C-alpha positions in Angstrom: 97.1 90.0 60.5 97.6 90.4 64.6 99.8 88.4 66.8 97.1 87.6 68.5 96.0 85.1 65.1 99.1 83.5 65.1 99.4 81.8 68.5 102.6 84.5 69.6 103.8 83.1 72.8 105.5 85.7 75.4 108.2 85.0 77.0 109.4 86.8 80.5 112.9 86.1 81.0 114.7 86.0 84.5 111.9 88.4 86.3 113.3 87.7 89.8 114.0 89.9 92.6 117.9 89.0 93.5 118.0 91.9 90.6 117.0 94.2 92.6 120.1 94.3 94.2 121.6 96.9 91.6 125.3 97.2 92.8 125.5 92.8 92.9 124.9 92.9 88.5 126.7 96.2 88.2 124.7 99.2 89.7 123.1 102.2 87.4 120.3 100.1 85.6 118.8 101.2 82.7 114.7 101.1 81.9 113.4 101.6 85.3 110.6 101.3 84.5 111.0 97.7 82.8 108.7 95.8 84.8 105.8 98.3 84.4 105.8 98.1 80.3 106.3 93.9 81.0 103.0 93.7 83.7 101.6 95.6 80.4 102.6 93.3 77.8 101.8 90.2 80.3 98.3 90.8 80.9 97.6 91.8 77.0 98.3 88.7 76.8 96.4 87.3 79.4 93.1 88.8 77.8 93.7 88.0 74.4 94.5 84.0 75.5 98.0 84.0 74.2 100.9 81.7 75.2 102.6 82.6 78.5 106.0 80.9 79.2 108.1 82.4 82.3 111.7 81.7 82.2 113.8 82.1 86.2 117.5 81.2 86.4 118.7 79.1 89.1 122.1 79.5 89.4 124.8 76.8 90.2 126.5 79.3 92.3 125.1 78.6 96.5 126.1 83.0 97.4 124.4 83.7 93.8 121.0 86.2 94.2 119.4 83.7 91.7 120.3 80.7 93.5 117.3 78.8 94.4 117.9 78.5 98.1 118.2 82.3 98.1 114.3 84.8 98.3 116.4 86.4 95.6 115.2 83.2 92.9 111.4 84.6 92.9 110.0 85.7 90.4 108.9 90.0 91.1 105.3 89.9 91.8 104.5 92.5 88.9 104.4 89.2 86.8 103.9 86.8 88.8 103.0 83.0 86.9 99.2 82.3 87.1 97.5 79.0 87.1 98.2 77.4 83.8 101.6 79.6 82.8 105.1 77.7 82.9 107.4 78.0 84.8 110.9 77.3 83.2 113.8 76.7 84.9 117.5 76.8 83.3 120.7 77.0 84.9 122.8 78.8 82.0 122.1 82.2 79.5 119.7 80.5 77.1 116.6 79.8 77.7 116.5 77.0 75.2 119.4 74.8 76.8 118.5 72.3 79.7 114.5 72.9 79.4 112.1 71.1 77.2 111.0 74.9 76.0 111.7 74.0 71.8 109.6 71.2 72.9 106.5 73.1 74.6 107.1 75.6 72.4 106.8 73.4 69.2 103.9 71.1 70.6 101.9 74.1 70.5 102.7 75.0 67.3 103.9 78.2 68.2 106.3 80.4 65.2 106.6 83.9 66.9 108.0 85.2 70.0 107.9 88.1 72.4 110.9 88.1 74.5 111.1 90.5 77.7 113.0 90.3 80.3 116.5 90.6 82.4 118.8 90.7 82.0 119.4 92.7 77.9 122.9 91.5 77.3 123.1 88.3 79.1 120.2 85.9 79.2 117.8 88.3 76.8 120.2 88.2 74.2 121.6 84.2 74.1 117.9 83.6 74.0 116.4 85.9 71.5 119.8 84.9 69.6 118.6 80.9 70.0 115.4 81.6 69.1 116.1 83.5 65.4 118.5 80.6 64.7 115.7 77.5 65.1 113.6 79.7 63.0 111.4 81.3 65.4 110.2 85.1 64.3 111.3 86.9 67.0 110.2 90.1 68.7 111.9 92.3 71.1 110.8 94.8 73.2 113.6 97.4 74.0 111.2 99.2 76.9 110.4 96.0 78.5 114.3 94.6 78.4 117.4 96.2 80.8 120.4 96.0 82.2 123.1 97.1 84.3 126.7 98.8 83.8 129.6 96.5 82.9 133.3 96.6 83.4 135.5 96.4 80.3 138.7 93.7 80.1 140.8 96.5 80.6 139.2 98.0 83.4 137.0 100.6 81.6 133.2 101.5 82.7 130.6 100.9 80.5 127.3 102.8 81.0 124.1 100.8 81.1 122.5 102.3 78.9 124.9 102.4 76.0 125.6 98.4 76.9 121.7 97.8 76.4 121.8 100.0 73.2 124.3 98.3 71.6 123.3 95.0 72.4 119.5 95.7 70.9 121.7 97.0 67.8 123.8 93.3 67.6 119.7 91.5 67.8 117.7 94.0 65.3 117.2 92.5 61.9 119.5 89.8 62.5 118.1 87.9 65.2 115.1 89.9 66.2 112.5 92.9 65.6 113.6 95.2 68.0 110.7 97.4 69.1 108.9 99.3 72.1 105.9 98.3 74.2 103.6 100.8 72.5 104.0 99.7 69.0 103.8 95.6 70.2 100.6 96.1 71.7 99.5 98.0 68.3 100.3 94.1 66.8 98.5 92.5 69.5 
């Protein structure tokens, strides 16, 4: 059965302009084409009239690029919401904490989710874990997510691609099925 026949919702996590400032987040972002992949998925979801939810992070720290007073809070142009697509604002890593996302999904009878967005090891991972724990059938799209280099607890530097791959490996077959955009679109 195709995903279009299963009322599968698309969650776009934190696709915000503030993430364009790579150095602020650790630099060396992987998956430079992730927004292009997100757009391809979003366009397919709109074409077959499946539910779309835009999640935005509203930092409580006024100097954050994602604080709602800063231009970086705005959703990137590639995936701007259209009329009828809910925008859910969160203040923590999970799109389910402090929001009515679960209630909205439940009200629509949604049991399957596709998750894309930024960043793989933070809000994407946390939301994916909670979705899996809530019993949703989750597809996490590897090439439609991205992250940045990270500094370890002893000052060592971890490459963004390594952080990305380890994050995906930690989620795959535990909280979600990880796949790429092409495989997903073949299922729609």
